[in-house]
C-alpha positions, 0 to 999 in steps of 0.5 A: 606700258607696264607689264610687270605681273601681267600674263601674256600668251605667246604663240610659237613661243618655243623658238625663233621670234616667239622665243625672243618675244617670250624672253623680252616679256619675262625680262619686263616682269610678265608671266608668260604662257608659251603656246606651241605645237606638241612636237616643239621643245616648249616644255623644256624651254619653259622649264629653262626660263624659270617659274614665270614661264609655262608651256601649253601644247596646241596647234593654233590652226586647229580651233578645237585645240585652242 
């Protein structure tokens, strides 16, 4: 599958398996939005991953937040 320049949203992307998925997508050339809790380290993680990573704070258990 070709994902170069595609945009992916990874829920829980600031740590654990979500972070591993985020890194794998970035390695393949995708742009990634890390969707994680406001209390996560998502902002710092996104900055550390480079210009193709962005962070959006949201709780996926709260429909209004997503």
